[in-house]
C-alpha positions as CSV (number, residue, x, y, z in Angstrom):
1,X,-4.9,23.2,-15.4
2,X,-8.0,21.5,-14.0
3,X,-7.1,18.3,-15.9
4,X,-3.7,18.1,-14.1
5,X,-5.5,18.0,-10.7
6,X,-7.6,15.0,-11.8
7,X,-7.5,12.2,-9.2
8,X,-7.4,9.5,-11.9
9,X,-4.5,11.1,-13.7
10,X,-2.5,11.5,-10.6
11,X,-3.3,7.9,-9.6
12,X,-2.2,6.7,-13.0
13,X,1.1,8.5,-12.8
14,X,1.8,7.3,-9.2
15,X,1.0,3.7,-10.2
16,X,3.1,4.0,-13.3
17,X,6.2,5.2,-11.3
18,X,5.7,2.5,-8.6
19,X,5.1,-0.3,-11.2
20,X,8.0,0.9,-13.3
21,X,10.5,1.1,-10.4
22,X,9.6,-2.4,-9.2
23,X,9.6,-3.8,-12.8
24,X,13.1,-2.4,-13.4
25,X,14.4,-3.6,-10.0
26,X,13.1,-7.2,-10.4
27,X,15.5,-9.8,-11.5
28,X,15.4,-12.3,-14.4
29,X,15.4,-15.4,-12.2
30,X,12.3,-17.7,-12.5
31,X,11.5,-17.0,-8.8
32,X,10.8,-13.4,-9.7
33,X,7.7,-14.4,-11.6
34,X,6.0,-15.7,-8.5
35,X,5.4,-12.3,-6.9
36,X,7.5,-9.3,-7.7
37,X,7.3,-9.3,-11.5
38,X,3.6,-10.3,-11.5
39,X,2.8,-7.6,-9.0
40,X,4.6,-5.1,-11.2
41,X,2.4,-6.1,-14.2
42,X,-0.8,-5.8,-12.1
43,X,0.2,-2.3,-11.0
44,X,1.2,-1.3,-14.5
45,X,-2.1,-2.6,-15.8
46,X,-4.0,-0.6,-13.2
47,X,-2.1,2.4,-14.2
48,X,-3.0,1.8,-17.9
49,X,-6.7,1.5,-16.9
50,X,-6.6,4.8,-15.1
51,X,-5.0,6.4,-18.1
52,X,-7.8,5.0,-20.3
53,X,-10.4,6.4,-17.9
54,X,-8.7,9.8,-18.1
55,X,-8.7,9.7,-21.9
56,X,-12.3,8.7,-22.1
57,X,-13.3,11.4,-19.7
58,X,-11.4,14.0,-21.8
59,X,-12.9,12.7,-25.1
60,X,-16.4,12.8,-23.7
61,X,-15.6,16.3,-22.4
62,X,-16.7,15.5,-18.8
63,X,-15.3,17.4,-15.9
64,X,-12.4,15.7,-14.2
65,X,-12.6,14.4,-10.7
66,X,-10.4,17.2,-9.4
67,X,-8.7,17.3,-6.1
68,X,-9.9,20.1,-3.8
69,X,-7.6,22.4,-1.9
70,X,-5.7,21.1,1.1
71,X,-7.3,23.5,3.5
72,X,-10.8,22.1,2.9
73,X,-9.5,18.6,3.5
74,X,-7.5,19.2,6.7
75,X,-8.6,15.9,8.4
76,X,-7.6,13.9,5.3
77,X,-4.2,15.6,5.2
78,X,-3.6,14.8,8.9
79,X,-4.7,11.2,8.4
80,X,-2.5,10.8,5.4
81,X,0.5,12.3,7.3
82,X,0.0,10.0,10.3
83,X,-0.4,7.0,8.0
84,X,2.8,8.0,6.1
85,X,4.6,8.3,9.5
86,X,3.4,4.8,10.5
87,X,4.7,3.4,7.2
88,X,8.0,5.2,7.6
89,X,8.5,3.7,11.1
90,X,7.4,0.3,9.7
91,X,10.1,0.5,7.0
92,X,12.8,1.7,9.3
93,X,12.2,-1.1,11.9
94,X,11.6,-3.9,9.4
95,X,15.2,-5.3,9.5
96,X,15.5,-4.8,13.2
97,X,12.2,-6.2,14.5
98,X,11.4,-8.6,11.7
99,X,8.6,-8.8,9.1
100,X,5.9,-10.5,11.1
101,X,6.0,-8.5,14.4
102,X,6.5,-5.3,12.5
103,X,3.7,-6.0,10.1
104,X,1.3,-6.9,12.9
105,X,2.1,-3.8,14.9
106,X,1.8,-1.6,11.8
107,X,-1.5,-3.1,10.8
108,X,-3.0,-2.8,14.3
109,X,-1.7,0.8,14.7
110,X,-3.1,1.8,11.3
111,X,-6.4,0.0,12.0
112,X,-6.9,1.6,15.4
113,X,-5.9,5.1,14.1
114,X,-8.2,5.0,11.1
115,X,-11.2,3.5,13.0
116,X,-13.8,6.3,13.2
117,X,-15.8,4.8,16.1
118,X,-13.3,3.4,18.7
119,X,-15.6,1.1,20.6
120,X,-14.3,-1.9,22.4
121,X,-15.6,-4.1,19.6
122,X,-13.9,-2.1,16.9
123,X,-10.6,-2.0,18.7
124,X,-10.8,-5.8,19.2
125,X,-11.5,-6.2,15.5
126,X,-8.6,-3.9,14.8
127,X,-6.4,-6.4,16.6
128,X,-8.0,-9.7,15.6
129,X,-8.1,-9.0,11.8
130,X,-4.4,-8.1,11.5
131,X,-3.5,-11.1,13.6
132,X,-5.5,-13.4,11.3
133,X,-4.1,-11.6,8.3
134,X,-0.5,-12.2,9.5
135,X,-1.2,-15.8,10.2
136,X,-2.7,-16.3,6.8
137,X,0.2,-14.5,5.1
138,X,2.7,-16.6,7.1
139,X,1.1,-19.8,5.8
140,X,0.9,-18.5,2.2
141,X,4.4,-16.9,2.0
142,X,6.5,-19.4,4.0
143,X,4.6,-22.7,3.6
144,X,3.2,-22.4,0.1
145,X,5.5,-20.0,-1.9
146,X,8.6,-20.3,0.2
147,X,9.2,-16.5,0.1
148,X,12.1,-15.4,2.4
149,X,11.2,-12.5,4.6
150,X,13.3,-10.3,6.8
151,X,14.0,-11.7,10.3
152,X,14.7,-9.3,13.1
153,X,18.3,-8.6,13.9
154,X,17.3,-7.6,17.5
155,X,16.2,-11.1,18.2
156,X,19.4,-12.9,17.0
157,X,21.8,-14.2,19.5
């Protein structure tokens, strides 16, 4: 039973499901090789690496890196729940607000929430780094790879 609570095994299973779903949902067009299919291969390879690590740990008869009970990790569970709520709001507003504004707000909210020491400098970094990341992603996705991203329907006339 302790082996089933192994962090590496659970990570491998989650990555296998995510990679498998995106692999099965990607198309056969040559544009799909640019990002979606390649990303699926990377996630599936990471899943395989975690499965190998679990097998090696079992063969060497080492104790698994087991997940402790949820009561002992209350702060972690709360942080995870808040992060999942932020992601859910992000996904629900993506088509309405648009990719860039929604991504920037989500990254800033997540960065500020997960910052342990909320000094003026850290909050400023939590705004500047997502802004720079969005600008860099804009250049890479739209100017180099020509990836179409959702535009906000709230802003259309």
